[in-house]
C-alpha positions as CSV (number, residue, x, y, z in Angstrom):
1,M,18.4,28.3,-14.4
2,R,14.9,29.2,-13.9
3,P,13.9,32.2,-11.7
4,W,12.2,31.1,-8.2
5,W,8.8,31.8,-8.9
6,I,8.3,29.8,-11.5
7,W,9.2,26.6,-9.2
8,L,6.8,28.4,-6.7
9,L,4.2,28.4,-9.0
10,A,4.4,25.3,-10.1
11,M,4.4,24.1,-6.5
12,L,1.1,25.6,-5.9
13,W,-0.1,24.4,-9.1
14,L,0.5,20.6,-8.1
15,A,-0.3,21.0,-4.2
16,G,-4.0,22.1,-5.6
17,C,-4.3,19.1,-8.0
18,A,-3.5,16.6,-4.8
19,G,-5.9,16.4,-3.0
20,G,-8.0,15.4,0.0
21,G,-7.5,11.6,1.8
22,G,-6.5,11.0,5.4
23,V,-9.4,12.3,7.6
24,P,-8.2,13.7,11.2
25,P,-8.6,11.6,14.0
26,A,-10.8,14.3,15.8
27,T,-13.5,14.2,12.9
28,T,-12.8,10.6,11.6
29,D,-16.0,9.0,10.8
30,G,-18.1,12.4,12.6
31,D,-18.7,15.5,12.5
32,D,-17.6,18.3,9.9
33,A,-13.9,17.8,8.9
34,A,-14.0,21.4,7.9
35,G,-14.3,22.5,11.5
36,G,-10.5,24.0,11.9
37,G,-7.9,22.4,14.0
38,E,-6.8,19.1,12.7
39,G,-9.4,20.1,9.8
40,E,-6.7,23.1,8.4
41,R,-5.1,20.1,6.6
42,Y,-7.8,19.9,4.3
43,A,-5.9,23.3,2.6
44,L,-5.0,22.4,-0.4
45,S,-2.4,24.7,-0.6
46,S,-0.8,23.3,1.9
47,D,-0.1,19.8,0.5
48,A,3.4,19.2,-1.3
49,Y,6.2,16.5,-2.4
50,P,8.3,15.2,0.1
51,E,11.2,17.1,0.6
52,E,13.8,14.6,-0.2
53,P,11.5,12.1,-2.3
54,P,12.8,8.4,-2.3
55,D,13.4,6.2,-5.5
56,V,9.5,4.3,-4.9
57,S,9.5,3.1,-8.8
58,R,10.0,-0.3,-6.8
59,V,7.7,0.1,-4.2
60,P,5.7,-3.4,-4.7
61,D,2.1,-3.7,-5.1
62,A,0.1,-4.1,-1.8
63,V,-1.0,-7.9,-1.5
64,P,-4.4,-8.6,-1.2
65,R,-5.2,-10.7,1.8
66,V,-8.7,-11.5,3.5
67,E,-9.2,-9.3,6.9
68,P,-11.5,-8.3,8.8
69,P,-13.6,-4.5,8.5
70,S,-11.6,-2.1,10.4
71,R,-13.7,-1.4,13.6
72,A,-13.3,2.2,12.6
73,G,-13.9,4.5,9.5
74,N,-16.7,1.8,8.4
75,R,-20.1,3.3,9.7
76,P,-22.6,3.6,7.1
77,T,-22.7,7.2,7.1
78,Y,-20.9,9.4,7.9
79,Q,-19.9,13.9,7.2
80,V,-17.5,15.6,6.2
81,W,-17.8,19.6,5.2
82,G,-21.5,19.6,6.0
83,K,-21.9,16.8,3.5
84,T,-23.4,13.3,4.0
85,Y,-21.4,10.2,2.4
86,H,-22.4,6.5,2.6
87,V,-20.2,3.5,3.3
88,L,-20.9,0.3,1.0
89,D,-21.7,-3.2,2.5
90,D,-19.7,-5.1,0.2
91,A,-17.1,-3.8,-2.5
92,S,-17.8,-7.0,-4.9
93,G,-18.2,-6.0,-8.3
94,Y,-17.0,-2.9,-7.4
95,D,-15.9,-0.8,-11.1
96,R,-15.5,2.6,-11.6
97,R,-13.8,5.1,-13.9
98,G,-13.1,8.6,-12.9
99,I,-10.2,11.1,-11.6
100,A,-7.8,9.8,-9.6
101,S,-5.7,12.5,-7.6
102,W,-3.0,12.1,-5.1
103,Y,-1.6,13.2,-1.3
104,G,1.3,13.6,0.1
105,R,3.2,15.2,2.7
106,K,0.5,16.6,4.6
107,F,-1.2,13.9,6.0
108,H,2.3,11.8,6.2
109,G,2.3,10.2,9.7
110,Y,-0.9,11.4,10.6
111,A,-3.7,8.6,11.4
112,T,-6.1,7.4,8.6
113,S,-9.9,6.7,8.5
114,N,-9.3,3.7,10.1
115,G,-6.7,4.5,12.5
116,E,-3.6,3.3,11.0
117,I,-0.8,5.9,10.1
118,Y,-0.8,7.0,6.7
119,D,2.4,6.2,4.9
120,M,3.0,8.5,1.5
121,Y,5.4,5.5,0.4
122,K,3.3,2.4,1.0
123,M,0.7,1.2,-1.9
124,S,-2.4,2.9,0.0
125,A,-5.4,4.9,-1.0
126,A,-8.3,7.1,0.2
127,H,-11.9,6.6,-1.3
128,R,-15.3,8.0,0.1
129,N,-17.2,4.8,0.0
130,L,-15.2,1.6,0.1
131,P,-15.7,-0.3,2.9
132,L,-12.1,0.0,4.9
133,P,-10.1,-2.3,4.0
134,T,-10.5,-3.0,0.6
135,Y,-7.8,-4.3,-2.1
136,A,-8.3,-2.3,-5.0
137,R,-6.6,-2.7,-8.9
138,V,-6.2,1.3,-10.0
139,T,-5.5,1.5,-14.1
140,H,-3.9,4.6,-15.7
141,L,-6.2,4.9,-19.1
142,D,-4.1,6.9,-20.0
143,N,-0.7,5.0,-19.9
144,G,-2.3,1.5,-19.1
145,R,0.3,1.6,-16.2
146,S,-1.6,-0.6,-13.4
147,V,-1.3,-0.9,-9.4
148,I,-3.1,-2.7,-6.3
149,V,-3.7,-0.5,-3.4
150,R,-5.2,-1.1,-0.2
151,V,-7.6,1.5,0.9
152,N,-7.8,2.1,4.5
153,D,-8.4,6.1,4.3
154,R,-11.4,8.3,3.5
155,G,-11.4,11.2,1.0
156,P,-11.2,12.8,-1.9
157,F,-13.6,15.3,-0.3
158,H,-12.5,18.5,-2.5
159,S,-14.7,17.5,-5.5
160,E,-15.9,14.5,-7.3
161,R,-12.8,12.7,-8.0
162,E,-13.0,9.0,-7.9
163,I,-9.9,8.1,-5.5
164,D,-6.8,9.8,-3.8
165,L,-3.6,7.7,-4.2
166,S,-0.8,7.4,-2.0
167,Y,2.5,9.3,-3.4
168,A,4.0,5.9,-3.9
169,A,0.9,4.7,-5.6
170,A,0.8,8.1,-8.3
171,A,4.4,7.7,-8.8
172,R,3.9,4.2,-10.1
173,L,1.1,5.5,-12.1
174,G,2.8,8.4,-13.4
175,L,0.7,10.9,-11.9
176,L,2.9,13.0,-9.9
177,E,3.9,15.7,-12.9
178,S,0.0,16.4,-13.8
179,G,-1.5,15.9,-9.7
180,T,-4.7,13.9,-11.6
181,G,-5.5,11.1,-14.3
182,R,-8.2,9.3,-15.7
183,V,-8.5,6.2,-13.8
184,R,-10.2,2.5,-13.4
185,V,-11.1,1.2,-9.9
186,E,-11.8,-1.9,-9.4
187,A,-12.1,-3.8,-6.4
188,I,-10.5,-7.3,-6.0
189,D,-11.8,-10.2,-3.8
190,P,-9.4,-11.6,-1.7
191,E,-11.0,-14.7,-1.4
192,A,-10.5,-15.3,-5.1
193,W,-7.1,-13.9,-5.8
194,L,-5.4,-16.0,-3.6
195,A,-7.4,-19.2,-4.6
196,E,-6.5,-18.3,-8.2
197,R,-2.5,-18.3,-7.0
198,R,-3.0,-21.7,-5.2
199,R,-3.7,-23.4,-8.0
200,P,-0.3,-25.6,-9.5
201,E,-0.4,-23.7,-12.7
202,A,-1.1,-20.1,-11.2
203,V,2.0,-21.1,-8.2
204,A,4.5,-21.7,-11.1
205,S,3.7,-19.0,-13.3
206,S,3.2,-16.2,-10.7
207,S,6.7,-17.7,-9.2
208,A,8.8,-17.5,-12.2
209,A,7.2,-13.9,-13.2
210,E,7.7,-12.2,-10.1
211,V,11.3,-13.2,-9.5
212,A,12.0,-12.4,-13.4
213,S,10.5,-9.0,-12.6
214,S,13.1,-8.4,-10.3
215,G,15.7,-8.9,-12.5
216,A,17.6,-12.3,-10.3
217,E,18.0,-15.6,-9.8
218,P,15.5,-17.8,-7.7
219,A,17.7,-18.1,-4.2
220,S,18.2,-21.5,-3.1
221,P,17.5,-21.8,0.7
222,P,20.9,-21.3,2.0
223,P,22.6,-23.8,4.7
224,V,21.4,-24.1,8.2
225,D,23.8,-22.5,10.6
226,P,22.4,-22.8,14.3
227,G,24.2,-19.5,14.6
228,A,22.2,-17.4,11.9
229,V,19.9,-14.7,12.6
230,Y,16.5,-14.6,10.7
231,L,13.3,-12.8,10.0
232,Q,10.0,-14.8,10.2
233,V,7.1,-13.1,8.3
234,A,4.7,-16.0,8.3
235,A,4.2,-19.5,9.1
236,L,1.7,-21.3,7.1
237,G,-0.3,-24.7,6.5
238,S,0.1,-25.1,2.9
239,A,3.6,-25.2,1.0
240,E,2.1,-23.7,-2.0
241,R,1.4,-20.7,-0.2
242,A,4.4,-20.0,1.2
243,G,6.4,-20.8,-1.9
244,V,4.6,-18.2,-3.3
245,L,5.2,-15.7,-0.2
246,R,8.6,-16.9,-0.9
247,A,8.7,-15.9,-4.0
248,R,7.1,-12.3,-3.5
249,L,9.8,-11.4,-0.7
250,Q,12.6,-12.5,-2.6
251,A,11.1,-10.1,-6.2
252,S,10.8,-7.4,-3.2
253,L,13.8,-7.6,-1.3
254,T,17.8,-7.5,-1.9
255,R,17.8,-10.5,0.9
256,P,17.8,-14.0,0.4
257,V,14.4,-15.6,1.8
258,R,13.8,-19.5,2.8
259,V,10.8,-21.9,3.4
260,T,11.5,-24.2,6.4
261,G,9.6,-26.3,8.3
262,E,7.8,-29.2,8.1
263,A,4.0,-31.0,6.7
264,G,1.3,-28.5,8.5
265,L,3.4,-25.8,9.1
266,Y,5.6,-23.9,7.1
267,R,7.8,-20.6,8.3
268,V,8.9,-17.9,5.7
269,Q,11.5,-16.0,7.1
270,V,14.0,-13.5,5.4
271,G,17.8,-14.0,6.1
272,P,20.2,-15.1,7.3
273,L,21.5,-11.6,8.5
274,A,24.9,-10.9,8.9
275,S,24.5,-9.4,12.2
276,R,21.1,-8.0,14.0
277,D,22.2,-4.8,13.6
278,Q,20.8,-5.6,10.2
279,V,17.0,-6.4,11.9
280,D,15.8,-2.9,11.8
281,P,17.0,-2.0,8.4
282,V,15.4,-5.2,6.9
283,R,12.1,-4.7,9.1
284,G,12.3,-1.7,7.2
285,E,12.5,-3.5,4.0
286,L,9.6,-5.7,4.7
287,R,7.3,-2.4,6.1
288,R,7.9,-0.5,2.6
289,A,6.9,-3.9,1.1
290,G,3.9,-4.7,2.9
291,F,4.8,-6.6,6.0
292,D,4.6,-4.8,9.3
293,E,4.9,-8.0,11.6
294,A,7.8,-9.8,11.7
295,F,10.3,-11.4,14.4
296,V,13.8,-12.4,14.6
297,V,14.6,-15.9,14.9
298,E,17.9,-17.9,15.3
299,G,19.3,-20.8,13.3
300,A,17.3,-24.1,12.8
301,E,14.0,-22.0,14.1
């Protein structure tokens, strides 16, 4: 068994590698973040791994979608520690290589720069210049692993690093042990991304690939039970989009997923659930998969 001081030195070294996202609410997009108070969380030595980390190897990529710019976090310029940073008007064509770091427990549960709450178990990231939110593909140049993250925060501010990844994203890329790594960051155009997946051949291949990656056979829609409980994730006007979403959910969840409705409105629902006691656990699974809004319906609704 290794002496306790070896583990302590290792933790301090890793904490120094992880660095920098999560602009504190008091200084978001404005005053110098080094002014004490919440800014104390910027001290590199205070960040760390979660005490009892869950298995995040199967946390799915963020799913690009068209969103309006965040009301917070998108001023043309902002200051942190006396340095001025400029926010891009548009992420189109952004493609850079640089060093990625990650940020974890120190910022978990605190407000991000756009006002959302940082969850280190989701596929998110912090960037100094990209507009919020931006979806980006991050590729580890040393091992070829790739993830899609949603940039909703500002950072890193401790060096010339390119991007700060959430704990889950860093774990998927294999960056936790080294603390940093060489990456490529490519902004994703959500409209183009969605249009590509609306093509019939893309729908078929995407659905098959996502179901195959889950290690499970496609689930057939269960028969309607008037008393059954479902969680509705979306109501879409396109059968193809509903099918793609169903396949993505089925690949990420351990529950059956169905598409119900008629021409013009297709409801994507998770279930049936055995009882209402399962609603909160399933909502938790959906949040971890990137779907924060879901509501309860019963039977054939």
